GUKOL-473704 format. One record per residue: residue in three letters; x, y, z of N, C-alpha, C, CB in turn. Coordinates in steps of 0.2 Angstrom, whole numbers. Atoms other than C-alpha are relative to their C-alpha. Glycine has a CB too. Layout:
! residues N
ala, X, Y, Z, X, Y, Z, X, Y, Z, X, Y, Z
...
END
This chain:
! residues 103
met, 4, 6, 2, -115, 354, 116, -2, -4, 6, 4, -4, -6
asn, 3, 4, -5, -126, 344, 127, -3, -6, -2, -5, 5, 4
ala, 4, 6, 2, -131, 326, 126, -2, -4, 7, 5, -5, -4
gln, 3, 3, -6, -142, 319, 140, -4, -6, -1, -4, 6, 3
tyr, 4, 6, -1, -149, 302, 144, -2, -3, -7, -6, 1, 3
leu, 1, 2, 6, -147, 294, 127, -2, -8, 0, 6, 0, -5
gln, 2, 7, 0, -152, 277, 133, -8, -1, -2, 0, -3, 7
ser, 6, 1, 3, -167, 269, 124, -1, -7, -1, -1, 4, -6
pro, 1, 7, 2, -176, 252, 122, 0, -1, -8, -7, -2, 2
val, -1, 1, 7, -175, 256, 103, 7, 1, -2, -4, 5, -4
glu, -7, 0, 2, -158, 254, 94, 2, 8, -2, 1, -4, -6
leu, -3, -6, 1, -148, 270, 94, 8, 0, 1, -3, 5, 6
asp, -7, 0, 1, -130, 272, 89, 3, 6, 5, 3, 0, -7
gln, -3, -5, -5, -124, 281, 105, 7, 3, -2, 0, -3, 7
arg, -7, -2, 1, -106, 281, 100, 0, 5, -6, 4, -6, -2
glu, 0, -5, 6, -110, 290, 83, -3, 6, 2, -4, -3, -6
val, 4, -7, -2, -122, 303, 91, 6, 4, 4, -6, -2, 5
leu, -5, -4, -4, -108, 307, 104, 6, 2, -4, 2, -4, 6
arg, -6, -2, 4, -94, 308, 91, -2, 6, -5, 2, -6, -5
arg, 3, -6, 4, -105, 320, 80, -1, 6, 4, -7, -2, -3
ala, 0, -5, -4, -108, 330, 95, 7, 3, 2, -4, -2, 7
ala, -6, -2, -1, -90, 331, 99, 3, 4, -6, 5, -6, 2
asp, -2, -3, 6, -86, 336, 81, -3, 7, -1, -2, -4, -6
ala, 4, -6, 0, -99, 350, 83, 3, 6, 5, -7, -1, 0
val, -3, -4, -6, -89, 358, 98, 5, 4, -3, 2, -4, 6
ala, -6, -5, 2, -79, 374, 93, 5, 0, 5, -3, 7, -1
ala, -6, -1, -4, -62, 377, 100, -3, 5, 6, 6, 4, -3
gly, 2, -3, -6, -65, 383, 118, -7, -2, 3, 0, 8, -1
gly, 7, 2, -2, -82, 375, 119, 0, -6, 4, -4, -1, -6
thr, 1, 6, -5, -89, 361, 130, -4, -5, -3, -2, 3, 7
leu, 4, 6, 1, -96, 344, 127, -2, -2, 7, 3, -5, -4
leu, 2, 3, -6, -107, 339, 142, -4, -6, -2, -4, 6, 4
val, 3, 6, 1, -113, 321, 142, -2, -3, 7, 4, -5, -4
val, 2, 4, -6, -124, 313, 156, -4, -6, -2, -5, 5, 4
leu, 4, 6, 1, -130, 295, 155, -1, -4, 6, 4, -4, -5
his, 2, 5, -6, -138, 283, 167, 6, -5, 1, -6, -3, 0
ala, -6, 5, -1, -124, 272, 175, -3, -7, 2, 4, 3, 6
gly, 3, 6, -2, -137, 259, 180, -8, 1, 1, 3, -4, 6
trp, 7, 0, -1, -155, 255, 184, -1, 3, 7, -4, -7, 0
pro, 1, -3, -7, -163, 264, 199, 0, -5, 5, -7, 4, 0
ser, -1, 5, -6, -161, 256, 216, -6, -4, 1, 2, 3, 6
trp, 7, 3, -1, -180, 252, 216, -2, -5, -5, -5, 5, 2
gln, 2, 4, 6, -180, 243, 199, 2, -7, 1, 4, 3, -6
thr, -2, 7, -2, -181, 224, 203, 1, -4, -7, -6, -3, 4
glu, -1, 3, 6, -183, 219, 185, 1, 5, -6, -7, -5, -2
pro, -1, -4, 5, -175, 228, 171, -5, 0, -6, 7, -1, -3
pro, 5, 0, 5, -188, 233, 158, 2, -2, -7, -3, 7, -1
phe, -3, 3, 6, -176, 229, 144, 7, -1, 1, -1, 6, -6
asp, -7, 2, -1, -158, 223, 141, 4, 6, -2, 2, -6, -4
his, -4, -6, 2, -146, 238, 141, 7, 0, 3, -4, 6, 2
pro, -7, -1, -3, -127, 239, 143, 1, 7, 2, 5, -3, -5
phe, -1, -6, -2, -124, 254, 154, 8, 2, -1, -2, 1, 7
pro, -7, -3, 1, -108, 265, 149, 4, 1, 6, -1, 6, -4
thr, -5, -1, -5, -93, 266, 160, 3, 7, -2, 5, -5, 1
leu, -3, -7, 1, -84, 283, 163, 6, -1, -5, 3, 2, 6
arg, -6, 1, 5, -68, 276, 154, -2, -2, -7, 5, -5, 3
gly, 2, 3, 6, -78, 267, 141, -2, 5, -5, -5, -5, 1
val, 2, -5, 4, -86, 282, 134, 6, 4, -3, -5, 5, 3
leu, -6, -4, 2, -70, 292, 133, 4, -4, -5, 5, 1, 6
asp, -3, 4, 5, -62, 277, 124, -3, 0, -7, 1, -7, 3
glu, 4, 0, 7, -76, 276, 111, 0, 7, -3, -7, -2, 2
leu, 0, -7, 3, -75, 295, 108, 7, 0, -4, -1, 5, 5
ala, -7, 0, 2, -56, 293, 105, 2, 7, -2, 0, -5, -7
leu, -1, -7, 1, -54, 312, 106, 8, 0, 1, -3, 4, 5
pro, -7, -2, 0, -36, 318, 103, 2, 3, 7, 3, 3, -6
glu, -1, -3, -6, -28, 322, 120, 3, 7, -1, 6, -4, 3
ala, -3, -7, 1, -19, 337, 112, -6, 5, -1, 4, 0, -6
gly, 5, -5, 1, -36, 345, 108, -6, 0, 5, -3, -2, -7
trp, 5, 0, -5, -47, 341, 123, 3, -1, 7, -5, -6, -2
thr, -1, 0, -7, -47, 343, 142, -6, -3, 3, 2, 7, 3
val, 5, 3, -4, -57, 332, 153, -1, 4, 7, 1, -8, 2
glu, 1, -5, -6, -64, 344, 166, -5, -4, 6, -4, 6, -2
thr, 4, 4, -4, -77, 332, 174, -1, -7, -2, -7, 3, 1
leu, 1, 7, 1, -77, 313, 175, -2, -4, 6, 7, -3, -3
glu, 2, 3, -7, -88, 306, 189, -7, -3, -1, 0, 6, 5
thr, 7, 3, -1, -103, 296, 194, -3, 4, 6, 0, -7, 2
val, 4, -4, -5, -116, 306, 204, -6, -4, 2, -2, 7, -2
arg, 6, 4, -2, -130, 299, 214, -6, 5, 2, 1, -4, 7
arg, 5, -4, -2, -147, 307, 215, -6, -4, 2, -2, 4, -7
thr, 6, 3, -2, -164, 303, 223, -4, -2, -6, -3, 4, 5
ser, 4, 2, 6, -176, 294, 212, -6, -4, 3, 4, -5, -5
glu, 6, 3, -3, -194, 289, 216, -3, -5, -5, -5, 5, 3
ser, 4, 4, 5, -203, 274, 208, -7, 3, -2, 0, -7, 3
pro, 7, -2, 1, -220, 276, 200, -5, -1, 6, -2, -4, -6
asp, 5, 1, -6, -228, 269, 216, 2, 3, 6, 0, -8, 1
gly, -3, -5, -6, -218, 281, 227, 5, -3, 4, -6, 1, 4
thr, -6, 3, -4, -204, 269, 233, 6, 5, -1, 1, -7, -3
glu, -6, -4, 0, -189, 280, 237, 6, -4, -1, 0, 5, 6
gly, -7, 3, 1, -172, 276, 231, 5, 5, -3, -1, -6, -5
phe, -5, -5, 4, -158, 283, 220, 2, -3, -6, 7, 0, 5
arg, -3, 2, 7, -150, 282, 203, 6, 4, -1, -5, 2, -5
asp, -7, -2, 2, -132, 284, 198, 0, 2, -7, 5, -5, 2
asp, -1, -3, 6, -128, 295, 183, 7, 1, -1, -4, 6, -2
asn, -7, -1, 2, -111, 296, 174, 0, 7, -4, 3, -5, -5
val, 0, -7, 3, -106, 314, 169, 7, 1, -3, -1, 5, 6
trp, -7, -2, 3, -92, 319, 157, -1, 8, -2, 1, -4, -6
arg, 0, -6, 3, -88, 337, 154, 7, 1, -3, -1, 6, 6
leu, -6, -1, 4, -75, 340, 140, 1, 6, -3, 1, -6, -5
arg, -1, -7, 4, -67, 356, 134, 4, -1, -6, 2, 5, 5
arg, -4, 1, 6, -61, 357, 117, 5, 6, 0, -4, 1, -7
thr, -5, -5, -1, -44, 367, 118, 2, 3, -7, 6, -3, 4
gly, -2, -2, 7, -41, 368, 99, 1, -6, -4, 6, 5, 1
asp, -1, 6, 5, -37, 358, 83, 7, 0, -1, -4, 2, -6
END
């Protein structure tokens, strides 16, 4: 199961979407989640108010049973990001890869 960049200026219950995605993962399967960790480095004025998730915060919200899941990846990665006017910069993304070990 894959959930990528669920941030939006319209209301979206991220926690519910991610919980449903986790529920859909079969034993031995993987839940891969990637969400922006903040605005791009070149963004001087945020286009809308948005609380960015933390690595630990998403795990806590999912409240997955430790006996049934293994955290394989829990990290922030930086990638290059270019603004619409060509300004070079970077953007950090949070990555979670969780494997369901069984029920």
